[in-house]
C-alpha positions as CSV (number, residue, x, y, z in Angstrom):
1,M,55.8,92.0,21.3
2,P,53.2,89.9,19.9
3,A,53.9,86.2,19.9
4,I,53.8,85.6,16.5
5,L,56.0,88.3,15.7
6,A,58.6,86.9,18.4
7,I,58.4,83.8,16.9
8,L,59.2,84.7,13.4
9,L,62.2,87.1,14.5
10,C,63.5,83.8,16.2
11,A,63.2,81.8,13.2
12,V,65.3,84.4,11.4
13,A,67.5,84.4,14.5
14,V,67.8,80.4,14.4
15,G,68.6,80.5,10.4
16,Y,71.3,83.1,10.8
17,L,73.0,80.8,13.5
18,F,72.7,77.8,11.5
19,R,74.7,79.9,8.7
20,L,77.3,80.9,11.6
21,D,77.7,77.1,12.3
22,R,77.4,75.6,9.0
23,D,81.1,73.4,8.8
24,K,81.8,73.8,4.7
25,S,83.8,70.6,5.2
26,A,81.4,68.6,6.9
27,R,80.4,65.5,4.6
28,N,77.3,64.2,7.0
29,S,74.2,62.4,5.1
30,A,71.1,64.0,4.9
31,G,69.7,61.2,6.7
32,L,71.4,62.9,10.0
33,W,68.1,64.8,10.0
34,V,66.2,61.9,11.1
35,P,67.6,61.7,14.6
36,V,67.6,65.3,14.9
37,I,63.8,65.5,14.6
38,W,63.2,62.6,16.7
39,L,65.5,63.9,19.5
40,T,63.8,67.3,19.0
41,L,60.3,65.6,19.6
42,V,61.8,63.6,22.3
43,G,63.1,66.4,23.9
44,S,59.9,69.0,23.6
45,R,56.3,67.7,23.4
46,P,53.9,65.5,21.7
47,V,53.0,66.7,18.6
48,T,49.5,66.9,19.5
49,S,50.3,68.7,22.9
50,W,51.6,71.8,20.6
51,F,48.0,72.5,19.9
52,V,46.4,72.0,23.5
53,T,46.8,75.3,25.8
54,S,45.0,73.6,28.7
55,T,47.5,72.6,31.7
56,T,45.8,68.8,32.5
57,F,47.4,66.6,34.3
58,S,47.7,62.8,32.6
59,T,47.2,59.4,34.5
60,P,48.7,56.2,33.5
61,A,45.1,55.1,32.5
62,S,45.1,58.0,30.0
63,D,48.5,57.4,28.5
64,L,47.7,53.7,27.4
65,D,46.6,54.2,24.0
66,G,48.5,57.5,23.0
67,S,48.1,59.5,20.5
68,P,47.8,58.5,16.9
69,V,49.0,61.1,15.6
70,D,51.9,61.4,17.8
71,A,52.5,57.2,17.2
72,A,52.4,57.8,13.3
73,V,55.1,60.5,13.1
74,Y,57.4,58.7,15.2
75,A,56.5,55.7,13.1
76,V,57.2,57.5,10.0
77,L,60.6,58.2,11.5
78,L,61.8,55.0,12.9
79,L,60.9,53.7,9.2
80,I,62.8,55.7,7.3
81,G,65.8,55.2,9.9
82,V,65.4,51.1,9.2
83,V,65.9,52.0,5.6
84,I,68.6,54.3,6.4
85,L,70.6,51.4,8.0
86,A,69.4,48.5,5.8
87,V,71.0,50.6,3.0
88,R,74.6,51.3,5.7
89,G,74.2,47.0,5.8
90,K,77.6,45.9,6.4
91,K,78.3,48.9,9.0
92,T,74.8,48.1,10.7
93,G,75.8,44.6,11.1
94,S,79.2,45.6,12.2
95,Y,77.7,47.3,15.2
96,L,75.0,45.1,15.9
97,A,78.0,42.6,16.7
98,V,79.7,44.1,19.3
99,I,76.8,45.9,21.3
100,T,75.9,42.6,22.6
101,P,74.5,43.7,25.7
102,V,72.5,46.2,24.5
103,V,70.9,43.5,21.8
104,A,70.6,41.3,24.9
105,Y,68.5,43.9,27.2
106,F,66.4,44.4,24.3
107,V,65.6,41.1,23.5
108,Y,64.6,40.5,27.2
109,C,62.6,43.6,27.0
110,L,60.7,42.0,23.9
111,I,60.5,38.7,26.0
112,S,59.0,40.5,28.9
113,V,56.0,41.9,26.7
114,S,54.6,38.4,26.7
115,W,53.5,38.8,30.3
116,S,52.6,42.2,30.2
117,P,48.8,43.3,31.2
118,V,48.7,45.5,28.5
119,L,50.3,43.7,25.9
120,V,49.8,45.6,22.7
121,P,50.5,49.0,24.3
122,S,54.0,47.3,25.6
123,L,54.4,46.3,22.2
124,K,54.3,49.7,20.7
125,R,56.2,51.3,23.7
126,W,58.9,48.6,22.7
127,I,59.2,49.4,19.1
128,K,59.6,52.8,20.3
129,D,62.1,52.0,22.4
130,V,63.9,50.2,19.4
131,G,63.8,53.9,17.7
132,D,66.2,54.9,20.1
133,V,68.5,52.5,19.1
134,V,68.1,53.1,15.5
135,M,68.5,56.8,16.1
136,V,71.8,55.7,17.4
137,L,73.4,53.6,15.0
138,I,72.3,56.2,12.1
139,I,74.9,58.7,14.0
140,V,77.4,56.4,14.7
141,T,77.2,54.7,11.1
142,D,77.6,58.2,9.1
143,I,80.4,58.8,7.0
144,Q,81.9,61.3,9.3
145,P,80.5,59.8,13.0
146,L,82.2,62.8,14.9
147,G,80.9,65.2,12.7
148,A,77.4,63.8,12.8
149,L,78.0,64.2,16.6
150,R,78.6,67.7,16.7
151,Q,75.6,68.4,14.1
152,I,73.4,66.6,16.3
153,Y,74.2,68.7,19.4
154,S,74.3,72.1,17.1
155,R,70.9,71.3,15.4
156,V,68.6,70.2,18.2
157,A,70.0,72.9,20.6
158,L,69.8,75.4,17.5
159,I,65.6,74.4,17.2
160,L,64.8,74.0,21.0
161,F,67.1,76.7,22.7
162,P,65.9,80.0,21.3
163,L,62.3,78.7,21.0
164,S,62.4,78.3,24.8
165,I,63.3,81.4,25.1
166,V,60.0,82.9,23.3
167,L,57.8,80.5,24.4
168,I,58.8,81.2,28.3
169,R,59.0,85.2,27.3
170,Y,56.1,85.1,25.0
171,T,53.3,82.5,25.4
172,T,52.3,80.6,27.9
173,L,53.4,77.4,26.3
174,G,57.1,77.6,28.0
175,R,55.4,77.8,31.5
176,A,53.1,75.5,33.6
177,W,50.9,75.7,36.7
178,D,50.5,72.6,39.4
179,N,47.5,72.1,41.6
180,D,48.9,74.4,43.8
181,G,49.3,77.2,41.7
182,N,53.0,76.9,41.9
183,L,54.9,78.2,38.6
184,S,57.1,75.9,36.7
185,I,59.2,77.0,33.6
186,V,59.0,74.0,31.3
187,G,60.2,75.6,27.5
188,V,59.3,73.5,24.6
189,T,59.0,70.8,27.3
190,T,55.7,70.2,29.5
191,N,57.3,69.7,33.0
192,K,60.2,71.1,34.4
193,N,62.2,67.9,34.9
194,M,62.0,67.4,31.3
195,F,63.1,70.6,30.1
196,G,65.9,70.1,32.4
197,L,67.0,66.9,31.0
198,I,67.3,68.1,27.9
199,L,68.9,71.3,28.5
200,F,71.6,69.0,30.7
201,V,72.3,66.4,27.8
202,I,72.1,68.7,24.6
203,T,74.2,71.4,26.4
204,L,77.2,69.4,27.8
205,G,77.2,68.5,24.1
206,V,77.7,72.3,23.0
207,L,80.1,72.7,25.8
208,W,82.0,69.6,23.9
209,N,81.7,71.2,20.4
210,F,82.7,74.8,22.0
211,R,85.8,73.5,23.5
212,R,87.0,71.2,20.5
213,L,86.8,74.8,18.4
214,F,88.5,76.5,21.0
215,V,91.5,74.2,21.2
216,N,91.8,73.1,17.7
217,K,92.7,76.2,16.0
218,G,93.0,74.3,12.7
219,E,89.4,73.6,12.3
220,P,87.4,75.3,9.2
221,D,85.9,78.2,9.4
222,R,86.4,77.9,13.1
223,K,85.7,81.7,14.3
224,R,82.2,82.1,12.8
225,R,81.6,77.9,14.3
226,L,83.0,79.3,17.7
227,V,80.6,82.2,17.9
228,A,77.5,80.4,17.2
229,Q,78.6,77.7,19.4
230,G,79.3,80.0,22.3
231,I,76.0,81.6,21.9
232,L,74.3,78.2,22.1
233,L,76.4,77.7,25.1
234,V,74.9,80.9,27.0
235,L,71.7,79.9,25.9
236,G,71.6,76.6,27.5
237,L,73.0,77.3,30.5
238,F,70.6,80.2,31.0
239,L,67.5,77.9,30.4
240,L,69.3,75.5,32.5
241,R,69.4,78.3,35.2
242,M,65.8,79.2,34.7
243,A,64.4,75.4,34.8
244,H,65.5,74.5,38.5
245,S,65.8,71.2,37.8
246,S,68.3,70.5,40.7
247,T,69.3,67.1,39.6
248,S,70.0,67.8,35.7
249,L,72.1,71.1,37.0
250,A,74.2,69.0,39.2
251,C,75.0,66.1,36.4
252,F,75.6,69.1,34.0
253,F,78.2,70.2,36.4
254,L,79.7,66.9,36.8
255,G,79.6,65.8,33.7
256,A,81.3,69.1,32.4
257,G,84.0,68.8,35.3
258,L,84.5,65.1,34.4
259,M,85.1,66.2,31.0
260,F,87.8,68.9,31.4
261,A,89.5,66.6,34.1
262,T,90.3,64.2,31.4
263,H,92.4,66.9,29.9
264,L,94.6,67.1,32.8
265,R,98.1,66.6,32.7
266,A,97.8,63.7,35.3
267,I,95.3,61.7,33.4
268,R,97.1,62.2,30.5
269,S,100.3,60.9,31.3
270,R,98.9,58.1,33.0
271,P,95.8,57.1,30.6
272,S,95.0,54.2,33.4
273,R,93.9,56.5,36.2
274,V,90.6,57.7,33.9
275,Y,89.2,54.6,35.8
276,M,89.4,55.9,38.8
277,L,88.4,59.2,37.6
278,G,85.0,58.0,36.1
279,F,84.4,56.0,39.5
280,A,85.6,58.9,41.8
281,V,83.2,61.0,39.9
282,F,80.1,58.4,39.7
283,A,80.8,57.5,43.9
284,L,80.9,61.4,44.9
285,G,78.3,62.5,42.7
286,G,76.0,59.4,43.6
287,L,76.4,59.6,47.5
288,A,75.9,63.7,47.0
289,I,72.6,63.1,45.5
290,A,71.4,59.7,47.3
291,F,72.8,60.2,50.8
292,G,73.0,64.1,51.3
293,G,69.3,64.8,51.8
294,A,69.4,64.3,55.7
295,G,72.4,67.0,55.1
296,D,73.4,70.3,53.4
297,V,74.0,68.8,50.2
298,A,70.2,68.2,49.8
299,N,69.1,71.6,50.6
300,S,72.0,73.1,48.5
301,L,70.1,71.1,45.6
302,G,66.9,72.9,46.9
303,R,65.2,69.7,48.5
304,D,64.1,68.9,51.7
305,A,65.9,65.7,53.4
306,S,63.2,63.0,51.6
307,F,64.1,64.3,48.0
308,S,60.8,66.3,47.5
309,G,59.0,63.1,48.8
310,R,60.9,60.3,46.3
311,T,61.9,58.2,49.9
312,T,58.3,57.9,50.5
313,I,57.6,56.8,46.3
314,W,60.3,54.4,46.8
315,S,59.2,52.6,49.9
316,A,55.7,52.3,48.8
317,L,56.6,50.9,45.3
318,I,59.2,48.1,46.2
319,P,56.4,46.0,48.3
320,T,53.6,46.0,45.2
321,V,55.9,44.2,42.6
322,S,54.3,41.2,42.0
323,N,57.2,38.8,41.0
324,P,60.6,40.5,41.4
325,M,62.7,38.4,38.8
326,I,61.2,39.0,35.9
327,G,58.7,42.2,36.9
328,T,55.7,43.6,35.2
329,G,56.1,43.2,31.7
330,F,58.3,45.9,29.7
331,D,57.2,49.5,30.3
332,S,53.8,47.9,32.1
333,Y,54.0,48.4,35.9
334,W,51.9,52.1,36.0
335,N,49.5,50.4,33.9
336,S,49.2,46.9,35.9
337,P,46.6,46.2,38.9
338,N,49.7,47.0,41.4
339,V,49.4,50.4,41.0
340,Q,46.1,51.0,43.1
341,M,48.2,48.8,46.4
342,F,50.7,51.8,45.7
343,Q,48.4,54.8,45.6
344,D,46.7,53.3,48.6
345,T,50.0,52.9,50.8
346,L,50.3,56.8,49.5
347,N,47.5,58.1,50.4
348,L,47.2,56.6,53.7
349,S,50.4,58.3,54.9
350,G,48.7,61.7,53.4
351,W,50.3,62.1,49.9
352,Y,48.2,64.1,47.7
353,H,47.3,63.6,44.1
354,A,48.8,59.9,44.2
355,E,46.9,59.1,41.0
356,G,49.0,61.6,39.1
357,L,52.4,59.9,39.6
358,N,53.3,57.8,36.2
359,E,57.0,57.4,37.5
360,A,59.3,55.7,40.0
361,H,61.8,58.5,40.2
362,N,64.5,56.3,40.4
363,G,65.9,54.6,36.8
364,Y,66.9,51.8,38.6
365,L,63.8,51.2,40.5
366,E,62.0,51.5,37.5
367,V,63.5,48.9,35.5
368,Y,63.1,46.8,38.4
369,L,59.0,47.4,38.6
370,N,59.1,46.5,34.9
371,L,61.3,44.0,34.0
372,G,62.8,42.5,37.6
373,W,66.1,41.5,38.6
374,I,66.8,40.3,35.7
375,G,66.1,43.4,33.8
376,I,68.3,45.0,36.6
377,C,71.2,42.7,35.7
378,L,71.4,43.2,32.0
379,L,71.2,46.9,32.6
380,T,74.3,46.8,34.8
381,T,75.5,44.9,32.0
382,I,75.0,47.6,29.3
383,L,76.7,50.7,32.0
384,I,79.6,48.7,33.0
385,T,80.7,47.4,29.7
386,G,80.0,51.1,28.2
387,Y,81.8,52.6,31.1
388,T,85.2,50.5,30.7
389,N,84.9,50.4,26.7
390,A,84.6,54.4,27.2
391,C,87.8,54.2,29.6
392,K,89.7,52.3,26.8
393,A,88.7,54.5,24.0
394,Y,90.3,57.5,26.3
395,K,94.0,55.8,24.5
396,R,92.4,56.4,21.0
397,D,90.3,59.6,21.2
398,R,90.6,62.0,24.8
399,E,88.3,64.4,23.7
400,L,85.7,62.0,22.4
401,A,86.5,59.4,25.3
402,G,85.6,62.6,27.8
403,L,82.0,63.6,26.5
404,L,81.3,59.8,26.3
405,L,82.4,59.2,29.7
406,A,80.2,62.0,31.2
407,Y,77.2,60.9,29.3
408,I,77.5,57.3,30.9
409,I,78.6,58.8,34.5
410,T,75.7,61.1,34.6
411,G,73.1,59.1,33.2
412,M,73.6,56.5,35.6
413,I,73.8,59.7,38.5
414,Y,70.5,61.0,37.3
415,S,68.7,57.9,37.2
416,I,69.5,57.6,41.2
417,T,66.3,60.5,41.5
418,E,64.7,60.5,38.0
419,A,63.6,57.7,35.5
420,G,66.4,58.4,33.4
421,F,66.1,54.3,31.5
422,R,62.8,55.0,30.0
423,T,61.6,54.6,26.6
424,L,62.0,58.2,24.4
425,G,64.0,59.4,27.3
426,A,67.0,62.1,26.4
427,S,69.0,60.3,29.2
428,W,68.8,57.1,28.0
429,I,69.4,57.8,24.2
430,F,72.3,59.5,25.3
431,I,74.0,56.8,27.4
432,L,72.9,54.4,24.7
433,L,74.7,56.8,22.3
434,A,77.6,56.6,24.5
435,V,78.1,53.1,25.2
436,V,77.4,52.3,21.0
437,S,80.2,54.8,20.3
438,A,82.8,53.6,22.6
439,S,81.9,49.9,21.8
440,G,82.4,51.2,18.0
441,V,85.6,53.0,18.6
442,N,87.7,49.9,20.6
443,A,86.7,47.6,17.5
444,G,87.8,50.1,15.0
445,L,84.7,51.6,13.9
446,F,84.5,54.8,14.7
447,P,87.1,56.3,12.8
448,S,88.6,59.6,13.9
449,E,88.4,63.4,12.0
450,T,89.6,62.4,8.3
451,A,92.9,63.3,7.8
452,K,94.2,66.4,5.7
453,Q,95.3,65.2,2.3
454,R,98.8,66.1,1.9
455,V,100.4,67.0,-1.5
456,P,102.8,63.8,-2.4
457,R,106.2,64.7,-2.4
458,R,108.1,64.2,-5.8
459,A,110.9,62.1,-6.0
460,G,113.0,64.7,-7.3
461,P,113.4,67.3,-10.1
462,S,112.5,66.4,-13.5
463,L,115.5,66.1,-15.8
464,A,115.5,67.9,-19.1
465,P,115.2,65.9,-22.2
466,A,118.7,65.5,-23.8
467,H,119.0,67.4,-27.7
């Protein structure tokens, strides 16, 4: 089948699924499309790369200025997002007041721009990172935030999942080859790790949608929406298996297990146990990924004992940090002179193509390189407060709290072997979404579903007038 015909048929199928998934009772604002577009771009590839067919490897130097077209697209979305939040000024201010750790982290990131070796690019990246927070705030300040969450997962999945199938099957855009000729399935993205990440975070949300519809039989238009969510869930799982991203696959199942475990009778009867449940999942999952490399766990995840060379990267990076307390500057390490020392160390150890590396493959180490120990402490504060708030939210809304906990815990686990806290990263955005939502729930800013209107009872039968 010609690619153009496959794309047209895909568009028709997506339109039909949109119609199946439509909730006629939803009152979400049109502004919700702004974070949908933002997440679609973050979860796929830069705008300009859709028109480039060659598979070249980028280097930190080539990524310094970026594409002016991509920058313009993100700038327009960010500007629209700021306007939306300005219109919702009261709600926006209320949320900013309860997410102090997030605000403090971003303020420090801005301050760190001042000692960056690439000041202007660092500032531009910080603005994009603020864009992640703007998109999160648009979602949680919607008139129906729970409905907005459901729509985010559905719309992004409806756009990215079917398109990935078409690109993989009928074009070369969905596949990539490295310098050794090894084939990777990348779908709508540019590498398999990014593809696995967006599949993991969105499919987890689709699973949450599916479960809510399956359990809550009073949901409007339930049957056809359940069919649409079921199709998306199958597509997500199928693509996640194709992606061969071990960390993303493991994190999805850990998140799904945690989400379902919050509905066990032993947890429901004693809500305080949710604290230990989340900690246990993080400890077991983290240990399995971080220390299982020498045993069967790493092999079962498809990796060797060095996590495909990650431990070599980590040991070579740590000594190159010139100021451990404050780091190199926001998102600047890979454009600093320190990188040459790192590359030389890898080359001496026999590493191939060291100049192609532009991330630490560890989120915590990535923050340390750029922001030092101060950044690590501020990030830890975000994660701990987000976790405790999500556990507290369990008493108000079990279903929502289970999802928020799943994103926070799996985001922390994912970042052990991948750069999960980077600007315009799906993992980082959904961690922020979970942290901000949990804070809003406990502050009474995140309302539950609108209750069905009840017909008021009459005081009694009306009396006939006397004649």
